N, C-alpha and C positions, 0 to 999 in steps of 0.2 A: 680240524676237530680233534677234541682232546683225546690222550690216551685212554684206551679202554681199559675198563675195571675187569677184574676177573669175579666172578661169584661170590670168593671166599673175601675178597676185598667189600664188596656191597654189603656183604652181611655184617662184616667188621664195622662200617660205618653205621648201619642201621642201630648195631648193638653198643655205639659207643658211650662211654659212661657220661653220666650228667655232671653237672657241678661247674663252679666258677673254676676249678683247677683241674678239670679233668683233662684237659690237654697236656697237663704236665706228666700224664700217665704214659706218655710217649718220650722214650728218651732222646728221640732226635728233636722234639722240640724243646726240651728241658736245656739240652745245650745250646740250642740256637737261643733261647731265651737268656741264657747266660751271658752268651756272646754279643747280641746286641746290647744288654744292658752295661756290660763292660765298654763298649765302644760308644755308647751316649755316656757314659762318665768321662772318657777322654775328650769327647767334643765339648763339655761344658767346662771341663778344666782349660781346653785350648782356648776357648771363647772368653774366659776371664783372663788368660795369661796375655793374649793378643791385645785385648781392650787395656788392661793396665800397661802394657809396654808402650803402645802407641800414645794415649794419653800422657804418659809421666815424660816421653820424650818430645813429645809436641805441645802438650797443653791444649789441643785443638778438638771441638767437639765434631768440626766439619770431617778431620781426620778419621775419627771416629767412624762416621756414617759413610765414608770413603770405602775404609777398611771391608765394611760389611756389603757394600756394592761391588766390591772385587769379586768377594766368595759368591755373590749370587749370579755376577756374569758368568763365572765359571761353570755353575751348576746350571744355569739357562743354557750356555752354549753346548754342554755335553749329554744333559739329560735325555734327549730324543735318541741320539747315538748309544746312549748308554743300554737303553730299551732295547733298540736292535740286537745289541750284542747279547741281553740276556736272553733273548730268544734264539739266537743263533748258537752260543757258546755253552759249556758244561756251566751249571750255574755254581758249583761247590768250587771248581777251578776258578771261576769269574771273581767269587767272593772271594778266595783266598789271595787273589792276585792284586784286588783292591785294597785289603786288608794289610797286605805286605807293603804295598806303595804308601800308607798312611803310618805305618810303624817307620818305614825308611827315611820321610821327610820329616817327621816328629826328631828322630834320633840327629839326623844330620843339621836341622836348624838349633837342635840344642848345642850342639857342637859351635855352630856359627856363632849363637850369643856367647858362650864362654870365651871365644877368640875377640869378638867385637860387640859389646851389648849396647854401644850409641847408634849402631846404624838403623834407620828406619826402613829402609827399600826391602831388605829381607823379608822383614814382617809380612809387607804386601804380597811378595812372592808366595810367602807359605801359605798366605789366605787364598791364592789363586790356586795352587796345587793342592791344597786341602779341597777346596771347592769342587774340585776335579774328582778327587775320591769319593766324595760325598755324593757328586752326580750319577756315581754308578752305585754305593751302596743303598743311598735312599729309596729307589725302585727296586733293587733287588731283593732288599729285606722285607717290602711288602710282598712281592711276589713269592718268596719261599715261603712264608706262613701257609699257603695253599698247597704246597708240595710236601708240606711235613706232617700235616695234620688231616683226618679225614674231614670232609666238608661239614658236616654237622658239628665239630667243634672249633671250625675256623673263627666263627665270631668270638668265642671266648677266648681264642689263642690272639686274634687281635688285640683284644683288648689287655690281656697280660702284657703283651709286647709294650703297647701304650701306657701301662700302669710302671713298667720300668722305665720308661722316658719320663714318665712324671716324678718318680722318686729322683731320677739324676737330675731334673729340673729344679727339684726341692733342696737337696744337699749339695747338688754339682759346686755351685758357684762358691759357696761357702767352704769346701773342700779345697777348690780352686786358690781362692783368697788365704786360707791358711798354708798352703804349699809354698805360696810366692814368700811368706815370710819364713818359713821353715828351711826350703831347698832353694830359693830364687827362682826368677823366671826361667833359666836355663834348664834348673832341676824340674821345673813344670814339664818342660818338653819330653825330659828323659822318662818321667813318669807317665806321661802319654805314650810314649814309646812302650813302655810295659805294659800298658793296659792293652795295647795291639798286639803283644806278643803273647798275652793270655787269649786275647779273642782268637789267635792262630791255633791254639790248643782245642778250643770248642767246635774251630772248623772242620780240625782234622776227624772230630768224634762224629761229625755228619754223615748220614747216609742219605741221599736223596735218590728217589725212585728214577728209574729210566723214562724218559719221554720222547716223543717224537721230535725231531727237529725239522717241523715244518718250514722255518724261517730261513734257513740257510741257502735257499736258492734266492736269485735274482740280486738287484743291486741294493746298498744301503736306502738311496732314496725311495726306489719302488716300496720296501720294507715299511719306511716310513710313511708312505701313502697309505698304505694297506691300514696301519695302525690310525691315521687321521680318517679315513673313509669310513672305519669302524664307528669312531665317534660320532661322526657325522650323520649317519644312517642310524643307530641305535638309539632310541629317545631316552632309555633308561641309563645307560652310561652316559649320556650328554648331560642329563638331568643332574645326576649326582656328581658329574664333574663341576659344572656351575653351581652347586651348592658348596663346592670345595672351597670356593674363592670367598666365601663370605667370611672366614676365618683370619686370612690374611691381609684382606683389606679393610675391615670393620673391628675387628676383636683383637687380634694379637698386637696391633699397635697401642691398645689401651695397656696391654699386660708388658710391652718392651720399651715402648718410647715415653710412656707418661708417666710411671713410677718415681723416677727421680722427679719430676716436678712435684706431685703430690707430696712426697716425701720432705721436700725442701719447702716449698711455697705454701702448701695446703696445711699441712701438720705441723710445719715448724721444726723439723726434725733434720738428721745428719744420717750417714750410712747406715747405723743401725734400724732405722725406720724404713729405709729403703729396704733393706733385706727383710724385715718383718712382712714388708706387702709382698715382695716376691715369693717368700716361702708360703704365705697363705695361700697364693694360687697354686703352687705346687701339692700342699698338702692336700687341698681340695681336687686336685686332679689324682691325687694315688686314691682317694676314696672312691671318686667316679670311675676310675678305671677297676677299681673291685667289684663295683656295682654293674658296670657293664659287662663284665665277665661271668654274671651271675644272671644275666638276663635270657637264658637259653630257653625259658618257656614263654618268651613274648613274641608272638608272631608278628605283629604288624610294626615293623621294625621303621618303616618311613613315617608313622606318626612318632616312634619313639625321637626319630631324629628331628622333626619340627617341633616336639615339645621340648626337647633338651636346648633347642636353639632359641626358642621364644622364653624360657627361664632364664638362660644365659643373658639373653639382653636385658631382661628386666632386673637380674642382680647386679649389672654393671650400672644399670640407673640408680639401683640403690647405693650401690659404692659412691657415684658423683655426688649423691645427696646427703652422703654421710656427715654428722656434726660432729664426729670425734673418730679419731684412729682406731680404737677399739671396735667400733660398729663397722669402719670402712673393712676391717681386716675380716669380719664375718661376713660381708656380702662379697667380697675378693675370693673367700673360700667357696662360696656357694658358686661363683661364676666358674671357679677354676673347677670344680665338680662336675656342673653341666658343658663346659668346653669339652672335658674328656670323653663323657657320654656322646655327645654331637661328634666330636672327631671320630672315635672308634665305630659307631655307627656309620657316618658318611664313609670310611674306609673300607668297611665290611660290604656295605651293598655295592658299592663302586666295584670292588674287584669280583664280588658275585657276579656281575653283568657281564663281566669279561671272559671269553674262553680262554682255556689254558694255552691254545696257541700262538694267541695274541696277546698273552698278559704283558709279557715285557713290553712291548712297542708301546702299547696303550698306557701302561704304568709311566713309561719313559716320559710319554706326552702329559700325562696328568701332572707329573713331580714337577712342570713348568710353574705351577700354581705357586710354588715357591718363591719364584720371582717377584711375585705381587707383595710380599712382605715389606721390601724397601718402600715401596711405594706407598703402602698402608702408613708404614712409620712418618714418613715425609708429609702426608697427610694429616697425620695426628700432630706432628711436631708444629707445623705452621698453623693448623687449627687451635692449639694451644696457644700461641703466640698472638693470633687474633681475636681470639674470644676468651681464652683462659681453660684450664685443664678441666675443670667441672662442665662446662657448656660442652666442649668438642667431645667428652666422654658420653654425655646424653645424646647428642648429634647420632653419633657412630654408633651407639648402642638402640636408639631410636630406628635407625635404619634396618638394624639385624632384626628387632622385633617384627618392622614391616614386613621384611622379606618372609619371615617364617608364617605371618598370617597371608599373604599373598600368596605362596606358595601351596599354602593349605587348601585355599579356595581354588586356586587356579592350575594346579598341578594336581591331578589323578594318577599319574606316574609315581609321583614321591607319595603322595597321601596315601595311597591304596597299597604298597608295596608290602608283600609279604614273604618272611624269609622262607616259609614251606615252599612257597611258589617256586623261588628261584632255587632250593637245593634240587625240587622236582623237575624242572627245567633242565638244570645240569646234568641230573642223573640221566635224562631222556636222550640228550645230546652226546653223552660219553660213549 
């Protein structure tokens, strides 16, 4: 059972200020948001730097794909264990340790590249070690939001965190590319280390509430089984978990694997065209994040999730059928907008369905869906070779639209989900 709330806390939650930025009235959340945004910036700089180095040294697209697989394998292998650690260990200390790990490896590999910039294997080792750090920070940041702000503000807080991620997705690659020209690849690793050092300062400012350590007893295996058992028996959690698979399998491949093909083969452009396509998605995501943070008065969040998924799929079909680059940019911005609303709705509804004492373990298992992204990218790449980028985009987007329609008619759990009911149920069990 989750920690009990005092009457004062309950009153504070009922009287929590409304609005898109209400969560920022809590200093703890403001520091947390700053830290996660800085961490996201370091991750995007890292992604650009590693991809650039691997392709410059090998000239192989297959090596680029292997780099992403190595990072995903580390996350897949450790995410469930990280969920157990989140429930067993002090979360502030765990966040500080994971961030310190990312700082240390970034600084060390910067020194290594300075010493010998022609070696390839250290880049894959860094991807593996960095993926291990992300296996901890990814589920940990998702769970911490619900410890930092009152529950009525949690949906808006999740949206603001995702908006910070969208901002970095939009400008992070450009910053990373500029830094490669300015300070070189090794300098980029030192910039990453500096960002993690700043994140450490924000972590020092966090003050997390005490909580019961219900997961401290028993073996790691039994703790994992408790998380799996909860997912198996709770249809609401299971439904939103399965809905979370749609993006990595059918949508993210269009955003990640196909833009270079569209830029070169469809719109006859170069790197500048690719940058415009990626930035359009990011800018739409920023707008979608702010809209998501402003949905406090909308109770039917299940319908919001399904509507945003439907419109996301239709926007991507519009992108595939676009006769010109500028029309395509408009459709991509819309797709990024609806993707962010869908993502924040899904994460919020999923987290609200999990009790506090199981949140880390269940979220660690949920984080395994990140491992579906390379599979989706592979499907998108092979499909583009076989059918062309436009047709595979239409096929994947059509599946997305079909899922939204089928779930609407077949799943009252998702269709009828009300935010007020979830908050009331949690208060009753606290």
